[in-house]
Short mmCIF file of the C-alpha atoms (twelve columns), coordinates in Angstrom:
data_MODEL
# 
_entry.id   MODEL 
# 
loop_
_atom_site.group_PDB 
_atom_site.id 
_atom_site.type_symbol 
_atom_site.label_atom_id 
_atom_site.label_alt_id 
_atom_site.label_comp_id 
_atom_site.label_asym_id 
_atom_site.label_seq_id 
_atom_site.Cartn_x 
_atom_site.Cartn_y 
_atom_site.Cartn_z 
_atom_site.pdbx_PDB_model_num 
ATOM 1   C CA . UNK A 1   74.863  313.533 -39.989 1 
ATOM 2   C CA . UNK A 2   70.866  313.546 -39.919 1 
ATOM 3   C CA . UNK A 3   70.378  312.931 -43.263 1 
ATOM 4   C CA . UNK A 4   72.818  309.994 -43.033 1 
ATOM 5   C CA . UNK A 5   70.403  308.828 -40.665 1 
ATOM 6   C CA . UNK A 6   67.298  309.524 -42.540 1 
ATOM 7   C CA . UNK A 7   68.728  307.591 -45.603 1 
ATOM 8   C CA . UNK A 8   69.666  304.084 -43.935 1 
ATOM 9   C CA . UNK A 9   66.271  304.557 -42.002 1 
ATOM 10  C CA . UNK A 10  64.650  304.147 -45.885 1 
ATOM 11  C CA . UNK A 11  67.174  301.876 -46.991 1 
ATOM 12  C CA . UNK A 12  66.914  298.263 -46.393 1 
ATOM 13  C CA . UNK A 13  69.227  298.816 -43.232 1 
ATOM 14  C CA . UNK A 14  65.890  300.581 -42.315 1 
ATOM 15  C CA . UNK A 15  63.286  297.978 -43.180 1 
ATOM 16  C CA . UNK A 16  65.543  295.128 -41.469 1 
ATOM 17  C CA . UNK A 17  65.572  297.129 -38.098 1 
ATOM 18  C CA . UNK A 18  61.826  298.102 -38.457 1 
ATOM 19  C CA . UNK A 19  60.841  294.346 -38.658 1 
ATOM 20  C CA . UNK A 20  63.505  293.069 -36.375 1 
ATOM 21  C CA . UNK A 21  62.724  295.867 -33.758 1 
ATOM 22  C CA . UNK A 22  59.269  294.267 -32.441 1 
ATOM 23  C CA . UNK A 23  60.499  291.143 -32.022 1 
ATOM 24  C CA . UNK A 24  63.520  292.048 -30.002 1 
ATOM 25  C CA . UNK A 25  61.551  293.649 -28.156 1 
ATOM 26  C CA . UNK A 26  58.736  290.895 -27.090 1 
ATOM 27  C CA . UNK A 27  62.645  288.899 -26.286 1 
ATOM 28  C CA . UNK A 28  63.404  291.851 -24.141 1 
ATOM 29  C CA . UNK A 29  60.513  291.626 -22.161 1 
ATOM 30  C CA . UNK A 30  61.220  288.310 -20.284 1 
ATOM 31  C CA . UNK A 31  64.800  289.524 -20.329 1 
ATOM 32  C CA . UNK A 32  64.024  291.925 -17.979 1 
ATOM 33  C CA . UNK A 33  61.770  290.414 -15.860 1 
ATOM 34  C CA . UNK A 34  64.604  287.955 -15.510 1 
ATOM 35  C CA . UNK A 35  67.236  290.107 -14.625 1 
ATOM 36  C CA . UNK A 36  64.434  291.779 -11.623 1 
ATOM 37  C CA . UNK A 37  64.469  288.467 -10.237 1 
ATOM 38  C CA . UNK A 38  67.655  286.854 -10.214 1 
ATOM 39  C CA . UNK A 39  70.247  290.166 -10.800 1 
ATOM 40  C CA . UNK A 40  73.509  290.455 -12.550 1 
ATOM 41  C CA . UNK A 41  74.723  286.935 -11.726 1 
ATOM 42  C CA . UNK A 42  71.358  285.192 -13.332 1 
ATOM 43  C CA . UNK A 43  72.084  286.837 -16.394 1 
ATOM 44  C CA . UNK A 44  75.296  285.359 -16.685 1 
ATOM 45  C CA . UNK A 45  73.959  282.384 -15.615 1 
ATOM 46  C CA . UNK A 46  71.429  282.311 -17.763 1 
ATOM 47  C CA . UNK A 47  74.203  283.346 -20.972 1 
ATOM 48  C CA . UNK A 48  76.270  280.626 -19.810 1 
ATOM 49  C CA . UNK A 49  73.842  277.965 -19.987 1 
ATOM 50  C CA . UNK A 50  73.861  276.851 -23.488 1 
ATOM 51  C CA . UNK A 51  77.483  276.359 -24.007 1 
ATOM 52  C CA . UNK A 52  77.244  274.527 -20.111 1 
ATOM 53  C CA . UNK A 53  74.679  272.419 -21.934 1 
ATOM 54  C CA . UNK A 54  76.605  271.770 -25.228 1 
ATOM 55  C CA . UNK A 55  79.862  271.182 -22.965 1 
ATOM 56  C CA . UNK A 56  77.741  268.725 -20.983 1 
ATOM 57  C CA . UNK A 57  76.149  266.758 -24.038 1 
ATOM 58  C CA . UNK A 58  79.679  266.538 -26.283 1 
ATOM 59  C CA . UNK A 59  81.989  266.182 -23.697 1 
ATOM 60  C CA . UNK A 60  81.026  265.420 -19.773 1 
ATOM 61  C CA . UNK A 61  78.485  262.917 -20.961 1 
ATOM 62  C CA . UNK A 62  80.427  261.472 -23.181 1 
ATOM 63  C CA . UNK A 63  83.458  261.330 -20.603 1 
ATOM 64  C CA . UNK A 64  80.993  259.247 -18.126 1 
ATOM 65  C CA . UNK A 65  80.065  257.109 -20.875 1 
ATOM 66  C CA . UNK A 66  83.680  255.905 -21.847 1 
ATOM 67  C CA . UNK A 67  84.781  255.298 -18.061 1 
ATOM 68  C CA . UNK A 68  81.799  252.939 -17.503 1 
ATOM 69  C CA . UNK A 69  82.675  251.071 -20.901 1 
ATOM 70  C CA . UNK A 70  86.680  250.735 -19.430 1 
ATOM 71  C CA . UNK A 71  85.231  248.825 -16.349 1 
ATOM 72  C CA . UNK A 72  83.149  246.708 -18.499 1 
ATOM 73  C CA . UNK A 73  84.552  243.102 -20.948 1 
ATOM 74  C CA . UNK A 74  83.509  241.824 -24.379 1 
ATOM 75  C CA . UNK A 75  83.079  242.964 -27.700 1 
ATOM 76  C CA . UNK A 76  80.224  243.893 -27.780 1 
ATOM 77  C CA . UNK A 77  79.148  247.728 -28.167 1 
ATOM 78  C CA . UNK A 78  76.096  247.791 -25.825 1 
ATOM 79  C CA . UNK A 79  76.638  248.171 -22.531 1 
ATOM 80  C CA . UNK A 80  73.334  246.442 -21.749 1 
ATOM 81  C CA . UNK A 81  75.498  243.649 -23.409 1 
ATOM 82  C CA . UNK A 82  78.545  244.184 -21.251 1 
ATOM 83  C CA . UNK A 83  79.920  242.154 -18.597 1 
ATOM 84  C CA . UNK A 84  81.387  244.208 -15.403 1 
ATOM 85  C CA . UNK A 85  85.221  243.519 -15.029 1 
ATOM 86  C CA . UNK A 86  85.763  246.591 -12.561 1 
ATOM 87  C CA . UNK A 87  89.550  247.686 -13.137 1 
ATOM 88  C CA . UNK A 88  90.934  244.695 -14.628 1 
ATOM 89  C CA . UNK A 89  91.531  246.366 -17.901 1 
ATOM 90  C CA . UNK A 90  93.873  249.276 -16.008 1 
ATOM 91  C CA . UNK A 91  95.480  246.222 -14.327 1 
ATOM 92  C CA . UNK A 92  96.245  244.286 -17.738 1 
ATOM 93  C CA . UNK A 93  97.757  248.000 -18.994 1 
ATOM 94  C CA . UNK A 94  99.956  248.016 -15.688 1 
ATOM 95  C CA . UNK A 95  101.125 244.866 -15.378 1 
ATOM 96  C CA . UNK A 96  104.892 244.948 -16.856 1 
ATOM 97  C CA . UNK A 97  108.002 243.651 -15.899 1 
ATOM 98  C CA . UNK A 98  109.675 247.069 -17.455 1 
ATOM 99  C CA . UNK A 99  107.987 250.251 -18.276 1 
ATOM 100 C CA . UNK A 100 110.684 250.709 -20.874 1 
ATOM 101 C CA . UNK A 101 110.307 247.326 -22.504 1 
ATOM 102 C CA . UNK A 102 107.312 246.850 -23.787 1 
ATOM 103 C CA . UNK A 103 107.874 243.202 -25.200 1 
ATOM 104 C CA . UNK A 104 107.439 242.382 -20.599 1 
ATOM 105 C CA . UNK A 105 104.023 243.701 -20.777 1 
ATOM 106 C CA . UNK A 106 100.769 242.037 -20.677 1 
ATOM 107 C CA . UNK A 107 99.653  244.739 -22.937 1 
ATOM 108 C CA . UNK A 108 102.692 245.043 -24.776 1 
ATOM 109 C CA . UNK A 109 101.029 246.753 -27.608 1 
ATOM 110 C CA . UNK A 110 100.047 249.786 -25.214 1 
ATOM 111 C CA . UNK A 111 103.193 250.251 -23.984 1 
ATOM 112 C CA . UNK A 112 104.695 250.135 -27.642 1 
ATOM 113 C CA . UNK A 113 102.371 252.914 -28.810 1 
ATOM 114 C CA . UNK A 114 102.760 254.700 -25.833 1 
ATOM 115 C CA . UNK A 115 106.710 254.395 -26.183 1 
ATOM 116 C CA . UNK A 116 106.841 255.783 -29.920 1 
ATOM 117 C CA . UNK A 117 104.202 258.492 -28.599 1 
ATOM 118 C CA . UNK A 118 106.327 259.615 -25.782 1 
ATOM 119 C CA . UNK A 119 109.854 259.957 -28.700 1 
ATOM 120 C CA . UNK A 120 107.561 261.473 -30.901 1 
ATOM 121 C CA . UNK A 121 106.162 264.130 -28.544 1 
ATOM 122 C CA . UNK A 122 109.511 265.148 -27.079 1 
ATOM 123 C CA . UNK A 123 110.822 265.413 -30.903 1 
ATOM 124 C CA . UNK A 124 108.218 266.762 -32.292 1 
ATOM 125 C CA . UNK A 125 107.113 269.462 -30.234 1 
ATOM 126 C CA . UNK A 126 111.122 270.584 -29.655 1 
ATOM 127 C CA . UNK A 127 111.731 271.110 -33.411 1 
ATOM 128 C CA . UNK A 128 108.266 272.370 -33.749 1 
ATOM 129 C CA . UNK A 129 109.008 275.673 -31.292 1 
ATOM 130 C CA . UNK A 130 112.350 276.057 -32.761 1 
ATOM 131 C CA . UNK A 131 111.323 276.126 -36.460 1 
ATOM 132 C CA . UNK A 132 107.866 278.023 -35.495 1 
ATOM 133 C CA . UNK A 133 109.969 280.744 -33.585 1 
ATOM 134 C CA . UNK A 134 112.336 280.950 -36.105 1 
ATOM 135 C CA . UNK A 135 109.949 281.133 -38.832 1 
ATOM 136 C CA . UNK A 136 108.277 283.771 -36.770 1 
ATOM 137 C CA . UNK A 137 111.395 286.101 -36.321 1 
ATOM 138 C CA . UNK A 138 111.988 285.595 -40.269 1 
ATOM 139 C CA . UNK A 139 108.778 286.946 -40.935 1 
ATOM 140 C CA . UNK A 140 108.790 289.886 -38.266 1 
ATOM 141 C CA . UNK A 141 111.379 291.428 -40.145 1 
ATOM 142 C CA . UNK A 142 110.688 293.775 -43.307 1 
ATOM 143 C CA . UNK A 143 111.589 291.458 -46.069 1 
ATOM 144 C CA . UNK A 144 110.255 291.206 -49.655 1 
ATOM 145 C CA . UNK A 145 107.250 289.668 -49.805 1 
ATOM 146 C CA . UNK A 146 106.799 289.318 -46.244 1 
ATOM 147 C CA . UNK A 147 102.861 289.007 -46.197 1 
ATOM 148 C CA . UNK A 148 102.990 286.800 -49.436 1 
ATOM 149 C CA . UNK A 149 104.860 284.330 -47.108 1 
ATOM 150 C CA . UNK A 150 103.304 284.442 -43.928 1 
ATOM 151 C CA . UNK A 151 100.451 283.657 -45.966 1 
ATOM 152 C CA . UNK A 152 102.275 280.647 -47.454 1 
ATOM 153 C CA . UNK A 153 103.495 279.423 -44.078 1 
ATOM 154 C CA . UNK A 154 99.718  279.718 -42.741 1 
ATOM 155 C CA . UNK A 155 98.753  277.351 -45.638 1 
ATOM 156 C CA . UNK A 156 99.178  273.888 -44.905 1 
ATOM 157 C CA . UNK A 157 97.112  274.779 -41.920 1 
ATOM 158 C CA . UNK A 158 93.871  274.880 -43.433 1 
ATOM 159 C CA . UNK A 159 94.302  271.512 -44.832 1 
ATOM 160 C CA . UNK A 160 92.807  268.733 -43.793 1 
ATOM 161 C CA . UNK A 161 94.895  266.044 -41.935 1 
ATOM 162 C CA . UNK A 162 93.635  263.158 -44.318 1 
ATOM 163 C CA . UNK A 163 94.626  265.464 -47.743 1 
ATOM 164 C CA . UNK A 164 98.214  266.297 -45.627 1 
ATOM 165 C CA . UNK A 165 98.432  262.193 -45.231 1 
ATOM 166 C CA . UNK A 166 97.881  261.704 -48.802 1 
ATOM 167 C CA . UNK A 167 100.213 264.496 -50.263 1 
ATOM 168 C CA . UNK A 168 103.246 263.506 -48.220 1 
ATOM 169 C CA . UNK A 169 102.432 259.765 -49.047 1 
ATOM 170 C CA . UNK A 170 102.396 260.470 -52.611 1 
ATOM 171 C CA . UNK A 171 105.665 262.579 -52.229 1 
ATOM 172 C CA . UNK A 172 107.521 259.755 -50.102 1 
ATOM 173 C CA . UNK A 173 106.354 256.299 -51.785 1 
ATOM 174 C CA . UNK A 174 108.640 254.251 -53.910 1 
ATOM 175 C CA . UNK A 175 107.794 255.786 -57.154 1 
ATOM 176 C CA . UNK A 176 107.087 259.299 -55.833 1 
ATOM 177 C CA . UNK A 177 108.416 262.288 -55.958 1 
ATOM 178 C CA . UNK A 178 111.418 262.614 -54.187 1 
ATOM 179 C CA . UNK A 179 112.631 259.680 -55.561 1 
ATOM 180 C CA . UNK A 180 111.951 261.341 -58.542 1 
ATOM 181 C CA . UNK A 181 114.050 263.885 -58.106 1 
ATOM 182 C CA . UNK A 182 116.800 262.200 -56.346 1 
ATOM 183 C CA . UNK A 183 117.230 260.155 -59.028 1 
ATOM 184 C CA . UNK A 184 116.683 262.718 -61.708 1 
ATOM 185 C CA . UNK A 185 119.400 265.156 -59.921 1 
ATOM 186 C CA . UNK A 186 121.480 262.986 -58.433 1 
ATOM 187 C CA . UNK A 187 121.380 259.428 -59.841 1 
ATOM 188 C CA . UNK A 188 120.167 258.362 -56.485 1 
ATOM 189 C CA . UNK A 189 118.743 254.713 -55.809 1 
ATOM 190 C CA . UNK A 190 114.948 254.911 -54.996 1 
ATOM 191 C CA . UNK A 191 114.750 254.403 -51.288 1 
ATOM 192 C CA . UNK A 192 111.985 253.051 -49.360 1 
ATOM 193 C CA . UNK A 193 110.832 256.117 -47.068 1 
ATOM 194 C CA . UNK A 194 107.808 254.630 -45.765 1 
ATOM 195 C CA . UNK A 195 109.056 251.005 -45.178 1 
ATOM 196 C CA . UNK A 196 112.015 251.715 -43.389 1 
ATOM 197 C CA . UNK A 197 111.084 252.185 -39.344 1 
ATOM 198 C CA . UNK A 198 113.885 254.791 -39.036 1 
ATOM 199 C CA . UNK A 199 112.219 257.108 -42.011 1 
ATOM 200 C CA . UNK A 200 108.844 256.516 -41.897 1 
ATOM 201 C CA . UNK A 201 109.053 257.762 -38.311 1 
ATOM 202 C CA . UNK A 202 111.199 260.973 -39.217 1 
ATOM 203 C CA . UNK A 203 108.782 261.456 -41.725 1 
ATOM 204 C CA . UNK A 204 106.083 261.696 -39.092 1 
ATOM 205 C CA . UNK A 205 107.514 263.984 -37.208 1 
ATOM 206 C CA . UNK A 206 108.052 266.182 -40.637 1 
ATOM 207 C CA . UNK A 207 105.031 265.829 -41.853 1 
ATOM 208 C CA . UNK A 208 103.533 266.789 -38.584 1 
ATOM 209 C CA . UNK A 209 105.524 269.660 -38.123 1 
ATOM 210 C CA . UNK A 210 105.102 271.066 -41.454 1 
ATOM 211 C CA . UNK A 211 101.171 270.822 -41.632 1 
ATOM 212 C CA . UNK A 212 100.797 272.609 -37.828 1 
ATOM 213 C CA . UNK A 213 103.666 274.694 -37.705 1 
ATOM 214 C CA . UNK A 214 101.797 277.677 -39.280 1 
ATOM 215 C CA . UNK A 215 99.445  278.516 -36.719 1 
ATOM 216 C CA . UNK A 216 102.190 278.181 -33.958 1 
ATOM 217 C CA . UNK A 217 104.014 280.491 -35.666 1 
ATOM 218 C CA . UNK A 218 101.042 283.352 -35.801 1 
ATOM 219 C CA . UNK A 219 100.843 283.037 -32.522 1 
ATOM 220 C CA . UNK A 220 104.609 283.993 -31.757 1 
ATOM 221 C CA . UNK A 221 104.636 286.417 -34.692 1 
ATOM 222 C CA . UNK A 222 101.723 288.294 -32.746 1 
ATOM 223 C CA . UNK A 223 103.953 288.148 -29.584 1 
ATOM 224 C CA . UNK A 224 106.764 289.532 -31.152 1 
ATOM 225 C CA . UNK A 225 104.548 292.167 -32.768 1 
ATOM 226 C CA . UNK A 226 103.393 293.212 -29.213 1 
ATOM 227 C CA . UNK A 227 106.636 294.250 -27.683 1 
ATOM 228 C CA . UNK A 228 107.408 297.757 -27.918 1 
ATOM 229 C CA . UNK A 229 109.841 299.051 -30.796 1 
ATOM 230 C CA . UNK A 230 111.459 301.455 -27.807 1 
ATOM 231 C CA . UNK A 231 113.121 298.745 -26.280 1 
ATOM 232 C CA . UNK A 232 114.973 297.579 -29.706 1 
ATOM 233 C CA . UNK A 233 115.708 300.922 -30.114 1 
ATOM 234 C CA . UNK A 234 117.298 302.156 -26.734 1 
ATOM 235 C CA . UNK A 235 119.544 298.611 -26.865 1 
ATOM 236 C CA . UNK A 236 120.848 299.603 -30.345 1 
ATOM 237 C CA . UNK A 237 121.513 302.909 -29.518 1 
ATOM 238 C CA . UNK A 238 123.484 301.038 -26.427 1 
ATOM 239 C CA . UNK A 239 124.850 299.181 -28.979 1 
ATOM 240 C CA . UNK A 240 123.648 295.944 -27.808 1 
ATOM 241 C CA . UNK A 241 124.696 292.543 -29.434 1 
ATOM 242 C CA . UNK A 242 121.782 290.833 -31.389 1 
ATOM 243 C CA . UNK A 243 121.984 287.828 -29.227 1 
ATOM 244 C CA . UNK A 244 121.877 289.505 -26.241 1 
ATOM 245 C CA . UNK A 245 118.456 291.535 -27.456 1 
ATOM 246 C CA . UNK A 246 117.229 288.250 -28.388 1 
ATOM 247 C CA . UNK A 247 117.678 286.495 -24.509 1 
ATOM 248 C CA . UNK A 248 117.179 289.845 -22.655 1 
ATOM 249 C CA . UNK A 249 114.038 291.243 -24.294 1 
ATOM 250 C CA . UNK A 250 112.553 289.373 -27.228 1 
ATOM 251 C CA . UNK A 251 112.454 285.750 -25.152 1 
ATOM 252 C CA . UNK A 252 111.613 286.815 -21.522 1 
ATOM 253 C CA . UNK A 253 108.998 289.544 -23.366 1 
ATOM 254 C CA . UNK A 254 107.610 286.585 -25.917 1 
ATOM 255 C CA . UNK A 255 107.343 283.662 -23.268 1 
ATOM 256 C CA . UNK A 256 103.826 283.615 -22.500 1 
ATOM 257 C CA . UNK A 257 102.968 283.262 -26.424 1 
ATOM 258 C CA . UNK A 258 106.099 280.416 -25.732 1 
ATOM 259 C CA . UNK A 259 103.815 278.682 -22.986 1 
ATOM 260 C CA . UNK A 260 100.833 278.822 -25.224 1 
ATOM 261 C CA . UNK A 261 102.689 277.430 -28.141 1 
ATOM 262 C CA . UNK A 262 104.091 274.651 -25.726 1 
ATOM 263 C CA . UNK A 263 100.283 274.050 -23.927 1 
ATOM 264 C CA . UNK A 264 98.571  273.392 -27.679 1 
ATOM 265 C CA . UNK A 265 101.524 271.591 -29.251 1 
ATOM 266 C CA . UNK A 266 102.176 269.279 -26.473 1 
ATOM 267 C CA . UNK A 267 98.557  268.306 -27.020 1 
ATOM 268 C CA . UNK A 268 98.305  267.886 -30.154 1 
ATOM 269 C CA . UNK A 269 101.317 266.007 -30.237 1 
ATOM 270 C CA . UNK A 270 99.908  263.338 -27.342 1 
ATOM 271 C CA . UNK A 271 96.798  263.684 -29.921 1 
ATOM 272 C CA . UNK A 272 98.322  262.816 -33.363 1 
ATOM 273 C CA . UNK A 273 96.288  260.189 -35.580 1 
ATOM 274 C CA . UNK A 274 94.742  261.942 -38.872 1 
ATOM 275 C CA . UNK A 275 97.908  262.411 -40.905 1 
ATOM 276 C CA . UNK A 276 99.686  259.587 -39.604 1 
ATOM 277 C CA . UNK A 277 97.279  256.782 -39.993 1 
ATOM 278 C CA . UNK A 278 96.898  258.208 -43.581 1 
ATOM 279 C CA . UNK A 279 100.731 258.406 -43.932 1 
ATOM 280 C CA . UNK A 280 102.094 254.963 -42.886 1 
ATOM 281 C CA . UNK A 281 99.326  253.026 -41.320 1 
ATOM 282 C CA . UNK A 282 101.053 253.006 -38.183 1 
ATOM 283 C CA . UNK A 283 103.924 251.261 -39.943 1 
ATOM 284 C CA . UNK A 284 106.229 249.806 -40.853 1 
ATOM 285 C CA . UNK A 285 105.286 247.296 -37.919 1 
ATOM 286 C CA . UNK A 286 104.304 249.076 -34.932 1 
ATOM 287 C CA . UNK A 287 107.604 251.892 -35.809 1 
ATOM 288 C CA . UNK A 288 104.477 254.471 -36.230 1 
ATOM 289 C CA . UNK A 289 101.877 253.236 -34.115 1 
ATOM 290 C CA . UNK A 290 101.097 256.377 -31.673 1 
ATOM 291 C CA . UNK A 291 98.288  256.219 -29.355 1 
ATOM 292 C CA . UNK A 292 94.812  257.322 -30.591 1 
ATOM 293 C CA . UNK A 293 95.622  254.675 -33.375 1 
ATOM 294 C CA . UNK A 294 95.933  251.981 -30.747 1 
ATOM 295 C CA . UNK A 295 92.952  253.047 -29.391 1 
ATOM 296 C CA . UNK A 296 91.270  252.960 -32.314 1 
ATOM 297 C CA . UNK A 297 92.124  249.343 -33.559 1 
ATOM 298 C CA . UNK A 298 91.651  247.906 -30.428 1 
ATOM 299 C CA . UNK A 299 88.121  249.806 -30.030 1 
ATOM 300 C CA . UNK A 300 86.303  249.248 -33.529 1 
ATOM 301 C CA . UNK A 301 88.980  248.351 -36.288 1 
ATOM 302 C CA . UNK A 302 90.402  245.334 -34.996 1 
ATOM 303 C CA . UNK A 303 88.924  241.658 -35.779 1 
ATOM 304 C CA . UNK A 304 89.680  241.020 -31.976 1 
ATOM 305 C CA . UNK A 305 87.830  244.406 -30.619 1 
ATOM 306 C CA . UNK A 306 88.122  244.948 -26.587 1 
ATOM 307 C CA . UNK A 307 86.167  248.424 -26.263 1 
ATOM 308 C CA . UNK A 308 86.687  248.120 -22.482 1 
ATOM 309 C CA . UNK A 309 90.755  248.327 -23.082 1 
ATOM 310 C CA . UNK A 310 90.097  250.852 -25.676 1 
ATOM 311 C CA . UNK A 311 88.416  252.856 -23.134 1 
ATOM 312 C CA . UNK A 312 90.694  252.280 -20.363 1 
ATOM 313 C CA . UNK A 313 93.500  253.665 -22.829 1 
ATOM 314 C CA . UNK A 314 91.620  256.503 -23.302 1 
ATOM 315 C CA . UNK A 315 91.631  257.207 -19.656 1 
ATOM 316 C CA . UNK A 316 94.631  257.178 -19.081 1 
ATOM 317 C CA . UNK A 317 95.527  259.336 -22.324 1 
ATOM 318 C CA . UNK A 318 93.292  261.679 -21.178 1 
ATOM 319 C CA . UNK A 319 94.894  262.199 -17.280 1 
ATOM 320 C CA . UNK A 320 97.733  262.395 -18.632 1 
ATOM 321 C CA . UNK A 321 97.008  265.154 -21.066 1 
ATOM 322 C CA . UNK A 322 95.347  266.970 -17.616 1 
ATOM 323 C CA . UNK A 323 98.587  266.668 -15.714 1 
ATOM 324 C CA . UNK A 324 100.953 268.481 -18.506 1 
ATOM 325 C CA . UNK A 325 97.841  270.771 -19.188 1 
ATOM 326 C CA . UNK A 326 98.227  271.790 -15.268 1 
ATOM 327 C CA . UNK A 327 102.099 271.659 -15.279 1 
ATOM 328 C CA . UNK A 328 101.882 274.099 -18.313 1 
ATOM 329 C CA . UNK A 329 99.269  276.054 -16.312 1 
ATOM 330 C CA . UNK A 330 102.202 276.524 -13.439 1 
ATOM 331 C CA . UNK A 331 104.637 277.159 -15.319 1 
ATOM 332 C CA . UNK A 332 102.318 280.369 -17.086 1 
ATOM 333 C CA . UNK A 333 101.420 281.616 -13.358 1 
ATOM 334 C CA . UNK A 334 104.888 281.539 -12.048 1 
ATOM 335 C CA . UNK A 335 106.205 283.096 -15.245 1 
ATOM 336 C CA . UNK A 336 103.328 286.208 -14.899 1 
ATOM 337 C CA . UNK A 337 104.454 286.815 -10.905 1 
ATOM 338 C CA . UNK A 338 108.198 287.104 -12.660 1 
ATOM 339 C CA . UNK A 339 107.147 290.089 -14.661 1 
ATOM 340 C CA . UNK A 340 105.051 291.390 -11.813 1 
ATOM 341 C CA . UNK A 341 108.221 291.693 -9.770  1 
# 
């Protein structure tokens, strides 16, 4: 062992250590003084401070500026050129004959996007969790090429959302790969997958699931592998059916992971934008216009832009996300208390 230590000290590592050690000794002097003056609590605050500074600069300050924008009117970008209008944008958004009928609302575009987003979230998150759970259960079994299949299912997560949108646009367009395969294999006529309202909406759900399921499958797979094998062996010895094992063992012990997946999937689904914008551009019509795209177009892309209205819409969307997160955290705490009992 002593020979190994001597060799490391005389090698490249030893040289690097000899250079770094004086620097670290100099840094250690003020840190020790700070610890003596403030104690362990002060040291913890010192190390947390850089993260809090980044959070403040890139989250809290932009949020505050966005809220101020939501209280101003006009098409100008700079705040000193905008007029204070108070809660006018919020009143406009919530002025509706029926919130279920966007046509009866003063800001019908917002409620159309909200309606589309709600339907998208319900369908996409439900199907995503089901598909991810089934995939995780399969990949957790002793199958041929298990490592290969795990990598294949995770691969779409590594792709840029823009790349995902372009790939599937090339597949689903009228002269795309899917219509070519259907024509050659079954003699089917070309179908306008991206110009039919129902098909385009379904395509955004399917593409989103394909792009993100690998990440959630990985979380569920980690939860499955953490379940003790002894429980399954005991259930097998008792002759318990596989469906009952899944309901009584797998699902309850996997519930913390499922709650994490549900929270992350909900937040991601509400914020859907990139791949859908590239895939359909919000069309045909407004059938795939979701909230983030509505905010983007109102704030930046539209000729009749309205940054104040876009800011108000983003504040409302942020509030919905906070409520959803709090609900899921409360559900998680209740599940933990049940587990402790």
